[in-house]
Biopython code that builds the backbone (N, CA, C, O; Angstrom):
import numpy as np
from Bio.PDB.StructureBuilder import StructureBuilder

atoms = [
    (1, "MET", "N", (43.106, 231.760, 250.313)),
    (1, "MET", "CA", (43.223, 231.251, 248.963)),
    (1, "MET", "C", (44.267, 230.129, 248.948)),
    (1, "MET", "O", (45.356, 230.275, 249.503)),
    (2, "LYS", "N", (43.931, 229.047, 248.326)),
    (2, "LYS", "CA", (44.862, 227.924, 248.232)),
    (2, "LYS", "C", (45.758, 228.111, 247.018)),
    (2, "LYS", "O", (45.362, 228.687, 246.005)),
    (3, "GLN", "N", (46.978, 227.606, 247.152)),
    (3, "GLN", "CA", (47.953, 227.708, 246.080)),
    (3, "GLN", "C", (48.544, 226.329, 245.817)),
    (3, "GLN", "O", (48.835, 225.583, 246.751)),
    (4, "LYS", "N", (48.717, 226.002, 244.571)),
    (4, "LYS", "CA", (49.261, 224.701, 244.192)),
    (4, "LYS", "C", (50.775, 224.690, 244.408)),
    (4, "LYS", "O", (51.465, 225.683, 244.179)),
    (5, "MET", "N", (51.277, 223.512, 244.865)),
    (5, "MET", "CA", (52.718, 223.350, 245.028)),
    (5, "MET", "C", (53.085, 221.902, 244.727)),
    (5, "MET", "O", (52.238, 221.013, 244.817)),
    (6, "SER", "N", (54.310, 221.671, 244.380)),
    (6, "SER", "CA", (54.781, 220.334, 244.045)),
    (6, "SER", "C", (55.803, 219.885, 245.076)),
    (6, "SER", "O", (56.694, 220.648, 245.448)),
    (7, "ILE", "N", (55.671, 218.619, 245.548)),
    (7, "ILE", "CA", (56.615, 218.072, 246.517)),
    (7, "ILE", "C", (57.018, 216.667, 246.088)),
    (7, "ILE", "O", (56.345, 216.040, 245.269)),
    (8, "THR", "N", (58.108, 216.184, 246.640)),
    (8, "THR", "CA", (58.580, 214.825, 246.378)),
    (8, "THR", "C", (58.559, 214.061, 247.707)),
    (8, "THR", "O", (59.127, 214.508, 248.704)),
    (9, "ILE", "N", (57.891, 212.898, 247.699)),
    (9, "ILE", "CA", (57.729, 212.103, 248.922)),
    (9, "ILE", "C", (58.014, 210.636, 248.585)),
    (9, "ILE", "O", (57.693, 210.165, 247.494)),
    (10, "GLU", "N", (58.615, 209.932, 249.526)),
    (10, "GLU", "CA", (58.876, 208.498, 249.356)),
    (10, "GLU", "C", (57.585, 207.747, 249.032)),
    (10, "GLU", "O", (56.528, 208.058, 249.582)),
    (11, "LYS", "N", (57.672, 206.776, 248.154)),
    (11, "LYS", "CA", (56.500, 205.994, 247.737)),
    (11, "LYS", "C", (55.826, 205.307, 248.922)),
    (11, "LYS", "O", (54.599, 205.221, 248.970)),
    (12, "SER", "N", (56.608, 204.823, 249.865)),
    (12, "SER", "CA", (56.015, 204.144, 251.034)),
    (12, "SER", "C", (55.138, 205.094, 251.843)),
    (12, "SER", "O", (54.115, 204.680, 252.390)),
    (13, "ILE", "N", (55.529, 206.357, 251.921)),
    (13, "ILE", "CA", (54.721, 207.345, 252.637)),
    (13, "ILE", "C", (53.458, 207.653, 251.847)),
    (13, "ILE", "O", (52.378, 207.779, 252.424)),
    (14, "ILE", "N", (53.589, 207.775, 250.537)),
    (14, "ILE", "CA", (52.418, 208.017, 249.686)),
    (14, "ILE", "C", (51.412, 206.883, 249.838)),
    (14, "ILE", "O", (50.207, 207.126, 249.906)),
    (15, "ASN", "N", (51.895, 205.656, 249.890)),
    (15, "ASN", "CA", (50.998, 204.509, 250.076)),
    (15, "ASN", "C", (50.212, 204.615, 251.377)),
    (15, "ASN", "O", (49.020, 204.312, 251.416)),
    (16, "LYS", "N", (50.884, 205.045, 252.443)),
    (16, "LYS", "CA", (50.209, 205.202, 253.731)),
    (16, "LYS", "C", (49.173, 206.321, 253.672)),
    (16, "LYS", "O", (48.085, 206.197, 254.236)),
    (17, "ILE", "N", (49.509, 207.410, 252.991)),
    (17, "ILE", "CA", (48.562, 208.515, 252.824)),
    (17, "ILE", "C", (47.350, 208.044, 252.040)),
    (17, "ILE", "O", (46.214, 208.336, 252.413)),
    (18, "GLU", "N", (47.585, 207.316, 250.953)),
    (18, "GLU", "CA", (46.488, 206.808, 250.129)),
    (18, "GLU", "C", (45.592, 205.856, 250.908)),
    (18, "GLU", "O", (44.382, 205.829, 250.681)),
    (19, "ASP", "N", (46.159, 205.077, 251.816)),
    (19, "ASP", "CA", (45.353, 204.201, 252.673)),
    (19, "ASP", "C", (44.386, 205.016, 253.520)),
    (19, "ASP", "O", (43.223, 204.644, 253.671)),
    (20, "LYS", "N", (44.870, 206.135, 254.076)),
    (20, "LYS", "CA", (44.007, 207.003, 254.894)),
    (20, "LYS", "C", (42.908, 207.628, 254.043)),
    (20, "LYS", "O", (41.764, 207.737, 254.484)),
    (21, "VAL", "N", (43.251, 208.036, 252.829)),
    (21, "VAL", "CA", (42.259, 208.615, 251.913)),
    (21, "VAL", "C", (41.230, 207.551, 251.536)),
    (21, "VAL", "O", (40.027, 207.810, 251.572)),
    (22, "ASP", "N", (41.696, 206.362, 251.177)),
    (22, "ASP", "CA", (40.792, 205.274, 250.774)),
    (22, "ASP", "C", (39.839, 204.867, 251.894)),
    (22, "ASP", "O", (38.714, 204.441, 251.632)),
    (23, "SER", "N", (40.292, 204.998, 253.145)),
    (23, "SER", "CA", (39.432, 204.622, 254.272)),
    (23, "SER", "C", (38.433, 205.722, 254.626)),
    (23, "SER", "O", (37.578, 205.533, 255.491)),
    (24, "GLY", "N", (38.543, 206.872, 253.955)),
    (24, "GLY", "CA", (37.579, 207.945, 254.150)),
    (24, "GLY", "C", (37.944, 208.940, 255.243)),
    (24, "GLY", "O", (37.162, 209.841, 255.548)),
    (25, "ILE", "N", (39.115, 208.787, 255.829)),
    (25, "ILE", "CA", (39.529, 209.702, 256.890)),
    (25, "ILE", "C", (39.811, 211.095, 256.319)),
    (25, "ILE", "O", (39.515, 212.105, 256.958)),
    (26, "PHE", "N", (40.382, 211.141, 255.121)),
    (26, "PHE", "CA", (40.682, 212.401, 254.441)),
    (26, "PHE", "C", (40.051, 212.396, 253.058)),
    (26, "PHE", "O", (39.878, 211.339, 252.451)),
    (27, "ARG", "N", (39.704, 213.593, 252.555)),
    (27, "ARG", "CA", (39.058, 213.704, 251.240)),
    (27, "ARG", "C", (39.991, 213.319, 250.102)),
    (27, "ARG", "O", (39.576, 212.700, 249.123)),
    (28, "ASN", "N", (41.263, 213.696, 250.245)),
    (28, "ASN", "CA", (42.256, 213.441, 249.206)),
    (28, "ASN", "C", (43.648, 213.629, 249.802)),
    (28, "ASN", "O", (43.781, 213.965, 250.978)),
    (29, "LYS", "N", (44.679, 213.415, 248.998)),
    (29, "LYS", "CA", (46.048, 213.527, 249.508)),
    (29, "LYS", "C", (46.375, 214.957, 249.935)),
    (29, "LYS", "O", (47.085, 215.164, 250.920)),
    (30, "SER", "N", (45.867, 215.932, 249.208)),
    (30, "SER", "CA", (46.107, 217.328, 249.583)),
    (30, "SER", "C", (45.519, 217.640, 250.955)),
    (30, "SER", "O", (46.136, 218.337, 251.760)),
    (31, "HIS", "N", (44.324, 217.119, 251.215)),
    (31, "HIS", "CA", (43.686, 217.319, 252.516)),
    (31, "HIS", "C", (44.563, 216.722, 253.617)),
    (31, "HIS", "O", (44.765, 217.353, 254.654)),
    (32, "PHE", "N", (45.078, 215.526, 253.405)),
    (32, "PHE", "CA", (45.959, 214.887, 254.383)),
    (32, "PHE", "C", (47.205, 215.734, 254.633)),
    (32, "PHE", "O", (47.554, 215.995, 255.784)),
    (33, "ILE", "N", (47.873, 216.164, 253.571)),
    (33, "ILE", "CA", (49.115, 216.936, 253.706)),
    (33, "ILE", "C", (48.845, 218.254, 254.423)),
    (33, "ILE", "O", (49.609, 218.650, 255.304)),
    (34, "GLU", "N", (47.761, 218.935, 254.051)),
    (34, "GLU", "CA", (47.425, 220.204, 254.701)),
    (34, "GLU", "C", (47.170, 219.992, 256.201)),
    (34, "GLU", "O", (47.637, 220.772, 257.030)),
    (35, "TYR", "N", (46.436, 218.945, 256.535)),
    (35, "TYR", "CA", (46.167, 218.619, 257.940)),
    (35, "TYR", "C", (47.479, 218.338, 258.683)),
    (35, "TYR", "O", (47.705, 218.871, 259.769)),
    (36, "ALA", "N", (48.333, 217.506, 258.099)),
    (36, "ALA", "CA", (49.588, 217.119, 258.750)),
    (36, "ALA", "C", (50.505, 218.324, 258.964)),
    (36, "ALA", "O", (51.122, 218.453, 260.021)),
    (37, "VAL", "N", (50.595, 219.192, 257.983)),
    (37, "VAL", "CA", (51.444, 220.381, 258.110)),
    (37, "VAL", "C", (50.891, 221.311, 259.185)),
    (37, "VAL", "O", (51.650, 221.860, 259.983)),
    (38, "ASN", "N", (49.574, 221.488, 259.208)),
    (38, "ASN", "CA", (48.962, 222.322, 260.250)),
    (38, "ASN", "C", (49.245, 221.766, 261.641)),
    (38, "ASN", "O", (49.550, 222.525, 262.561)),
    (39, "GLN", "N", (49.148, 220.447, 261.803)),
    (39, "GLN", "CA", (49.430, 219.819, 263.101)),
    (39, "GLN", "C", (50.883, 220.064, 263.507)),
    (39, "GLN", "O", (51.165, 220.381, 264.662)),
    (40, "LEU", "N", (51.793, 219.916, 262.560)),
    (40, "LEU", "CA", (53.215, 220.134, 262.848)),
    (40, "LEU", "C", (53.469, 221.592, 263.239)),
    (40, "LEU", "O", (54.185, 221.857, 264.205)),
    (41, "LEU", "N", (52.896, 222.524, 262.506)),
    (41, "LEU", "CA", (53.089, 223.942, 262.816)),
    (41, "LEU", "C", (52.524, 224.292, 264.190)),
    (41, "LEU", "O", (53.138, 225.054, 264.937)),
    (42, "ARG", "N", (51.359, 223.740, 264.528)),
    (42, "ARG", "CA", (50.781, 223.985, 265.846)),
    (42, "ARG", "C", (51.673, 223.439, 266.952)),
    (42, "ARG", "O", (51.866, 224.093, 267.977)),
    (43, "SER", "N", (52.218, 222.244, 266.747)),
    (43, "SER", "CA", (53.072, 221.641, 267.781)),
    (43, "SER", "C", (54.380, 222.422, 267.941)),
    (43, "SER", "O", (54.964, 222.431, 269.024)),
    (44, "GLN", "N", (54.834, 223.065, 266.891)),
    (44, "GLN", "CA", (56.063, 223.859, 266.957)),
    (44, "GLN", "C", (55.845, 225.162, 267.728)),
    (44, "GLN", "O", (56.797, 225.737, 268.254)),
    (45, "ASN", "N", (54.592, 225.628, 267.796)),
    (45, "ASN", "CA", (54.280, 226.884, 268.472)),
    (45, "ASN", "C", (53.957, 226.693, 269.944)),
    (45, "ASN", "O", (53.721, 227.674, 270.649)),
    (46, "GLU", "N", (53.942, 225.471, 270.422)),
    (46, "GLU", "CA", (53.591, 225.213, 271.837)),
    (46, "GLU", "C", (54.758, 225.459, 272.746)),
    (46, "GLU", "O", (54.641, 225.292, 273.959)),
]
sb = StructureBuilder()
sb.init_structure("model")
sb.init_model(0)
sb.init_chain("A")
sb.init_seg("    ")
for serial, (resi, resn, name, xyz) in enumerate(atoms, 1):
    if name == "N":
        sb.init_residue(resn, " ", resi, " ")
    sb.init_atom(name, np.array(xyz, "f"), 0.0, 1.0, " ", f" {name:<3s}", serial, name[0])
structure = sb.get_structure()
């Protein structure tokens, strides 16, 4: 089950995320953030 959460991110980072979403790589900003966090967690477990 997904749960909503609020975060604060630098505008320059948001712009880069939006570029990835606009290019079709990710469905939306939440999809990007979820993917990025999963990648970070996986790399921490190696």
